[in-house]
Each structure stands twice: as structure tokens, then as C-alpha cells.
N, C-alpha and C positions, 0 to 999 in steps of 0.2 A: 721401274721406269718403263721396261719393255711392255708389261701388261697394260699400263695406262696408255701408252702410245698406240698399241694394237687396238685397244677398245676405242680410242678416239678416232683412229682411221676407219674402223668398222662403222661407227656411228655417223661419221661425216658422210659416208657413202650410203647410209640408210640400210645397212645389212644386219640381219639377225645372225646369231651364232650358227644356226643351221645353214643359212645361205653362204656364210663364209666357209663353213665346213665343206659344202658341196663344191665351191669354187677352188678351194685349196687342196682338197683330198685329205684333210686332217679331220679328226672326229670333233664334234661339237663339245664333247666332254674335255678333250685335250685343250681346245681353244679356251674354254672357260677356265681351266686350271692355269693356263698361261696368263690370261687376263687378270686372274686373282693372285698371281705370284706364287702359285702352288706347284708349278712345273716349269722347268727350263727346256725350251725347245732345242732340237738339234739344228745344226747349220742347214741341213737339208730342208727341215720344216720352215726355217726362217726364209730360205730362198723361195719356197712355195708361197708363203705369205707375201713376200715382197713382190712376187710375180702377179699376184691378185691385185695388189695396190699399184702396180706398174711403177715401183720405186726400188731404190737400192736397198740391200739388206741393212746397211748402216743407218738408213733413214728410220728404221724401226727403233733405233736407239738414240735418235736425235733428241736432244734436250734443249728446248728454246731458252731455258734459263741456265745453260752451262756457264760455269764461272770462267773468268779470264785467267785465273790461276787454279789449277786442278791438281790435287794430291791424292794418290791412291795407296792403299795398303793391302798386303796379301790377306785373303779371306774376306775382303770388303769390296771386291771388284765384280762388275757384271761378267758373266761367262757365256760362251757360246760353244755348245758341243758340236762335234762333227758327226755326220751320219755314219752309223755302223763303225764307230771308232772308240778307242779307249782313252781319249784325251779331250780336253776342252781348252779353248782359247780364253785367256783372261784379258779384259779390255783395260788398257793403261791410259787411254786418252778420253777426254770428255766428249760428249755427243754434239759437237758443234757443226759437223758435216763437212769439215775441210780436211781432216786427217784422221786416220784410224791407226792406232798402235796397239798391237796385241802381243801377248807372250803365251807360250805353251811349252809343256814338257811332253814330248812324244815318246811313248813306250816302244820298246823293240817290236818291229813288225807292223806298226800302225802307220796310217796315212791320213792326209787331210781330207781325202775324198776317195770314193771307189774308182772314179775315172777323172781324167784331166778335164778341166773346164776353164773357160776364159771369161773375163769381165773387163769393162772399160775403166782401167786404172793404170797407175804405175805402182809396182810393188818392190819392196826391198826386204830381204830376210837376212838376219844376222844370227850366226850360230854361237850361242854362249858356251854350250858344252855338248860333247858327243859328235856324231857325224850325221849330216843331213843329205839325203838324196833328193834333188829337185829335178823333176821331169817337166821340161818345157818343149812342147811340140814333139819332135822325134829325138831330142837331145836330152841326155842325163848329165847333170852336174853334181859332183860329190864335194860337199863342203865340210871342213873340219872346224873345230872351235876357233873363233877369231876371224873366220872368213864370212863374207857376205856376198849376196847376189842381188842385182837390181835388174828388172826387166819390165817390158810392156806386158801387162797381165791380160791383154786381149788374147794373147797366145794361150792355148789350152795348157794348163799346168797343174801340178799337185806336189805336195811335200810328202816324203816317206822316210821312215827310220828303218833302214835295212840292217842296222848293227845289232849287237847283243846288249847294248846299254841304252839308257834313256838319253834323249837328245833334247836340249832346251834351246828355244829360239825366240827372237823378237821379230815381228813382222810389222812394217809400216806400209800403209796403203793410202794413196791419194789420187783422186778423191775416193772416199771410203766405199768399198764394195767387197767385203770379205767373202 
């Protein structure tokens, strides 16, 4: 779905792969692989592409034919990797553009991004297992299994696993903008 959506956006704007590469800072080869479904872009790459199209990252996954009832199974979900990180988000929700629900297992020492960043949404993270460190602005919140945090995600933030064990989370974002 991502490759088809990206190609449609590129063609709607009359861009060649080379032009999109120049605008996004990604290689034309990588863009071709993404469009053909041969490569999964990192979240950082998705942010660059969304910036070129002046759209939310989640819009790259919007499916105009998203069903009213949506069931997902492990191994059959779209994924989004994080820049320079050892984990991926799995998408639990369909691409209707009203809500994004993601899950991830974060290995020890990994984070959702190199630096805190904000986006226009409300975000809620629920810790299924392990311990999650959530940095929001200048404050750090430490959450254990069963705890959740909801915040205005315009505040610069990021998720970190500072423990010695995997941490599994579910994140809901509305409107979508991971």
C-alpha cells in the first residue's frame, strides 16, 4: 500500500523519481524500491517524504478503501522502522486517517528517535511489558507494565527503553502523525 500511495502522490505532482530524490534527500534507487515494495523506509525517511508532499506521515498509509471492520495478524501488518534504531512499529489500525494505532517491542537501549520532536496530535502510549522512559520537553516519565501516558504531542518527545529487557508498547495517535 505504501509504495502505491507514494507513487500516486509523486505522479499527481508530476515528479520523476530523480526529482523526488532531490527534494527528499533519498536516493532514486531507494525510492524505486519503496514504490515497488522491495524496501521498507525508516520513519525518518517517511518524515522526509511527507515533508515533500506537505502531508502527515500517516497520509502515506491512507487507504481510501479501508474497511469499516479491520482485523490484523502478526506478520501481516504494515511496518514503519525508526531511524537508526533496532525496532519497528507495526500498524494495528487501517489507514482511514482518523486514528493511528501502533505496537512495538523496543530492545534495551533503543529509542523512537535520536532527538525529541513534536507533531500536531494527541498521543497515548500503553506499556504492555517492560519499562518505558518517555521524554516530553524537559521532563522524563518512567512507566512500567500496565501504565499509560497521554499527552499533547506538539511537545517534543521520544520513547526510550533504558532497561535491560525488551519493552512492548501500544501507541494511539489522533489525528495520525507518527
